C-alpha angles and dihedrals in degrees: 000000000000090000091055090050091053090052092050092047091051093051092049091049092052090050091052093048094057094090091050091052089053090049091050091054089052093050092055102078100194147338089278093067111136121258090239091058089051091051089051090052090050090053091051091048092049092053091047092050093051092049093046093049090053091052093046091053091055091048096048097045122011088189092066106076096195136012118235115235115266115277096029124110125194120237091248091055092046090054092052091048092051091050091054091049091050092051090049091051091051090051093051092048093049090047093050093048092049093048092051092050094049092046091057096051108112094186093067119092111236095246092051092043090055091050092055093046090053091051091052092050090053096046113116099182137045088240091061091049092051091049091054091047091051091050090051093047091049092051093048091051092051089045092052091048091050092049090050090052090049092052091051091048091049091053089048092052093045092056097036112126126229098026120131116231094252092049092049092051092050093052093049091050092050091048091063091057097053121106106187138051090237090059091050091051090051092052093051090050090053091050091051090054092049091048091053092049092050096046096094092050092049092048090050091048091052091049091051091047089056090042091056090050089055095053096113103204101046118101120237090253091053092049090051091051091054096042095048099077094045093092091063098046116102106172139065091237094056093046093049091050095053093045090050091051090051091052092050091049089049091057092046091050090053092051091048092050094049096040093109093047091049092051092049092048091053091050092049095050090047090050092049091058089056095055128067119248120259114254106174104106091187087068107022105030095126094041091049091052093050093046092049089054099045110011096094091051102053097086087052093048090052092048092051089064099032092055094057107129122188091211097054104024101050090112092067116112125228089258093054092047089050090052089056092047090052088054091054091056091043088059091043100047100036089044092050092052091050092047092050090049094050094044095050092044091059089053093046092054088065089061103029094164097053105111096191090059090050092049092053092050092047092051090050104043113015098083119063104252104186147008127232091266097050103082120092140124094265102029127114088260089087091056091045096054094043092049105036107021113034096051093050091043088054092049091048093052092047091053091046091051089053092048095046098037091228126125117258115261110195115231107240096208091049094058121096117261107264114232108244114214112230114233117249112278090243092054097046110098118236125244112257132181130217138173122244124193123199135170130219129194121240115214118230124230125237114230115199123195133174123248115197091196094062121080112260113276096016117127130206126186107222099174123018114227122240129191119242130224128232118196118208123189116195132186108224123197114204138177109202105311095339120100110220104182144343126217125187110232098177138000113188134164099232094179120025118220118253113225119229114238117204127182120208120198121238101177113130113221123215104246094199102050100022112114116227103271121223113245111260120246110256092224090052092048096052100034118046117224115260093227093049114071119217122260115276135165118248113235119231113270093020118133099257094187091057106032104025113130114223116229117235114268120252137185092249098087097085092046092053094050091048091051093050091050094050090048091054092048092050093050091049091052093050091049093052092046091052093051091052090054 
């Protein structure tokens, strides 16, 4: 307040001094006025200024008894000014501290941070600075709470069951863009609904994964190949298709593994049919009983396994496939025992009095060695034949060789099945499928019809025959260079065959009156003239003058006319002769 009074007094004083300044300029006559005169004028002006300031102070504020000389401040005014400066310094320090704190906050977006910094720069009181700081703190707290909720939601989505990989990635990406807790809650609710909808597919996929593991005859590499794509499949149809393919491959793997046993069983049963049955019960009592019980079934047992088809039998369970495998080894093992018995019996008959040969056969075949249910790939039958049959068979053949003086030729069917080592999974070629297209020709038929207008025996080709084409597309499954199966995908006649039409003449010629016809030109016989239309019947009601087709000319016309003329002459002669009588 005092400062304002001083300013007002100074302004009033300067205004009152204006006339004196004009007077002073008039007193100075010229620029050559002596310095002493100037100093005198200055003294006059100084006194006038002091007196005028005193009068102005009294006019502006009667409460101020005297006006301090210009340039001097009272102690009270100095204290007030110091206080103002101190408050301003505190404001600037608080502002600087707040700006530094906001600048270092990493949780603030750049745009929002710049807004808060601008507010701090414009603040004029400590209260405004505190308000900005509280606003920033509140935003940071909300931001931290939102980030914590996002982290919890991310963990929930990561562990959420029954979400496909693409769905999970989409939810996680959308989560990062959300800015409120309500939006996060909505996203989690949507993920829950999707998980519920996908549950049936995931459960089926897990069941198929376990089902592939239980396919007994697939290698581990094959199982891995079928299970690998399961994660990406999202429909029942796709899952069913891959499980069906795995089942087909399982059957094919079984047939591939037992290919050698199947070939041997076929050879044994074929050999049995070429040898007579054993009939000496004193030697073969047990074998004869077994053969009577199972012999008539072995061809059927073999067929049960041999007829396995991956395309039609994929529905069979592991237990059913095992049953067919058991039947294969029933046919193989029972058949092998019968074949050995019949083969050795033929050799024994050459030396019927040799007791050692008889004893060996009796030890091998007199006792009943098995029941119908014994034979299988893993049963004790294998141990029995290796322990009790093969050594005696070997001894029998050695003795027979000595007796006959011929070298021993091992019987291939009587040897144990060598264990074939499976190639390493990495070396075994995979099963691939390809389409093959082939064409077959279709023969045309020859249609023969009679033409009464052609001389008898004469032929004319009306329509030339052309072979047709049949296109067959097959799906071929191969492993390496081996063809496993063929399946016809389509069989279509792409070009129908054109039947050949041939006319044969049936017209009888008059041998007496027929002129000798000129032989027809071969070209004219096979190729009709362009300007002579082919023969065609005229339909009733048709304009014959306009549409009638003209028959081809022949050499028979003169002969016909001659015959008619002769006939008329003969009839006339007979009529005249009769009248004369």
